[in-house]
N, C-alpha and C positions, 0 to 999 in steps of 0.2 A: 196696832190694828193688824189682824190677820187677813191678808188679801185673799189667799186661797190655800187649800190643803188637798192633796191627793196622796195615795200610797207612796211613802218615801220622800215626799216633797212638801215643803211649806213655804209660802211667801209672806213675810212680815215686813210691813212698811216698805214694800217694793224690793226687798232683798230675799233671795231664794236660799233655802237651807235644805240639805239632804241628809242630815243626821238629827237625832233627837235634840230637843231644845228645852230650855227653861226661859220663859218670857217674864222679865221684871218690868216695872213701869218705865224705866229709862234705858234698858239694855236687854240684849238677848245673849244668853249663854248657849253657844252652839256646841255640838259634840258631847252633849250630856250622856253619860253612861252610868249604869247601875252596877253594883257589886255582883249581883246575879241578874243578868240581862232582863228577864221577864218577871222579876219579883222586886217590887218597890219596897225598900227598907228605909228606916229613919236615917241611916248613914248617908243615903243617896240624896237626902233633902236637907242636910245640915245648913247650907247657905240660905236656903229658903226659910227654914225655921229661924235662923239668926236675923233675917230680914223682917220677920214678924208681919206678914201680910194679914189682912182680915179674911181673905179668901184664897184658897189654893185649888186650882182646877187641874185635875190629873187626866190626861188623855191616855187611855190604856191601849191604843193601837187601832189599826183599821178594823180588825175584827175583835178587839178586846182581849188579846192574848196576855198582855201584861197584867199581873195581879198585884194587889196591895197586901203586904204582909199583915197578919192579924195584929201584931204589936204596933205597927204603924197606924192602922185604923184606930186602935185603942188610944194611942197618943193624941190623935186629932179629935177624937170624941171628948177627951178631957182637957183640950187646950182651947184657947180663944180663937184659933184659926179654923175657919169653916172649911171642910174638905168636900169637894164635888168630884166624883169619879164618873167618867163617861168615856165611850169610845171617842177616838180623837176627832173625828169630823164633828160630832155633837159638842165636844169640849171646845173646839174652835168657835163655834157659833155662840156658845155660852160665854166664852171669854170676850168676844166682840160686843156682846150685849151688856156685860157687867163691869168690864175693866175700868170704866170711867166713874162708876158709882162707888166702888170700894177699892182699897189698896189690894190689888189682885196680882197673883202670880199664876202662870200656867206652866206645868211640866208635861211635855207632850212626847209620847212615843209615836214615831211616824210610820212604822211598818207593823206587821203582824196584827 
């Protein structure tokens, strides 16, 4: 459960993180970073894809600066993994609402 989010900070199950995170059902990968900081590519999500969630929620940042590469979007359109792309505050709300209903992962950019 995401307790709170503000620019550069997120609290998940009572623990505060100050760097980008990937939230799996039973663990949090802190210090998540992408090959090209504000461009989300398939290589950045290898572990997520291997985990095979039903739903991947991507938080694109406070103002939505992080973009998803076209080939990454195409991959998810053709895969059984549903992709939801939202600014991070909205992505946190979506995660809290849906994570118990589906096998869900959230990849969240906390700044920009």
